[in-house]
Steps between C-alpha positions, in 0.01 A plus 500: 500500500835687497658596833731783577803261505417408143363160602190375317242297684249290311207306658402205281160360480601189688612714798870493443699816534794567270754776595756613251781739598759668278837495674784637285765278660317166458241560231122427535386290789150334503347289761160370605363553846299200633215512745737364774735787430215753514383366823855514645530858382172588669618330831818715497276814507295350773816432698557865532713597193374823339299437181726740303803291607341167410394640160852640435660165609285290264488763216124535497274805512290582812187459278614147414557434863154619605341302215663182630411598859132526396507168325731285718485660860401248760566194267762233548671330212262213458201741499674710238545197276133403541403856416708491179355165403148633549576814299640278219190279502276805511672653191467167316127472584444864389656418157279191467187708589598772253556239226165327572314844489666577172387164353149559617492839338626358169245222507217752571613713209514204267157361601346851487591552132239418237642296233 
C-alpha cells in the first residue's frame, strides 16, 4: 500500500509490517513494526490522542491502524506473541494438509489408470 506521504507499507505473511519512506535528505528508510510496537501505537490512541495524529506520527494509514485495532485490540504483548505463534503453526498445518491432499489425488489418478 502506498500512502500520501510516499511511504509504502507491506504486511508479510508472518505478520511483520515493513514501512518504507522516501526522504530526499536521507534516502530510503525501511523498518519493521513488531507486535509490541503495534500494541503501543494502539495504546496511544486509547490514551486519548486522535487517530489521525497517531497515524501521522507513526507514518501509517488509518486503514492499517484499524486493521491492527481489529486484530490486536485488547491483547497484551504476551497474548500477541501467542497469537502469532498459533497463526504460524496454523499456516504450517494448512501447507501439510494441502500437500497430503495433493499426494492422495496423485495416487488416486495413478491407481485409476488401466495399464
